[in-house]
N, C-alpha and C positions, 0 to 999 in steps of 0.2 A: 447320343450318336450324332456324329457330324459327317457331312458329305461336302466335298468340293470337286466340281467338275469344270475342266477347261472347255469341254464340249458344249454345244447348244448356246454359244455366246457367253459362257461362263456363268456358273450357278453355284450357290452354296446354301446349305441347309443345316439346321441343328434341331434335333428332337430331344426334348426333355420332358418326361411325363407325357401328358396329353397335348402339350404345346409343340408346335413345329414352326420355326422361324426360317424364312426363305428369302433369298435375294437373287434376282435374275439379271441377265445382261451385264455381267461384271466386266466383260471385255468389249462392250459396245462403244462406238465412238462418242455417243451422247452421254456416256457415263453409266454407272450402275442404276438399275431400277430401284424403286423404293423397297424397304423391308416389308415383308408380308408375314402375318402371324395367323396361325390356324389352330383351332382346338380339334385335333384329328379324331378324338373320341366322339365328340358331338357333331362334327362335320367331316366325315371321312373323305368326302369328295373335294375338300378344300375350296368350297364355294364362297365362304364368308370370311373375308380378311378382317381380322380384329386389331390390326396394327394401330389404327387411328384411335381406337377406344382404350387401348392398353399400352401406352407408350413406355411405361416403366418396365413392363415385361419385354418389350422389344429391346430396350437398352441393356437389360440384364442378360438376355440370351445372346445378343450381339457381342457382349463382352466375353461370355463363355466361348462362343464360336471363335473369336479372335485368339483366345488362349489355347484353343485346341488345334490351331493351324500354324503352319510355319511357311516362311518364304520359300518358293520353289522356282528356281531359275529356268527349268525346262518348260514348265507349264505355269507361268505366273498368273495368279487369279487374285487381283486386289479386291478386298471386301469393301473398301470405301468406308466412309464415316457412318 
């Protein structure tokens, strides 16, 4: 399941199984925030970001998220690299 919001500074997320990939501040002047990765079954409060320890999962899920989104001229939300 994928979500993309222009609200709240621009956010995008993808859930695949127990993993949830999140990126915030997509529309911020300083550029997008880092990718965040959570195991929502083990950590439903999303308190432990696993992105640094699981970079391959981050890359894989970011690729899936980019494939599930399309350019939107009304509410453009760039996912970044």
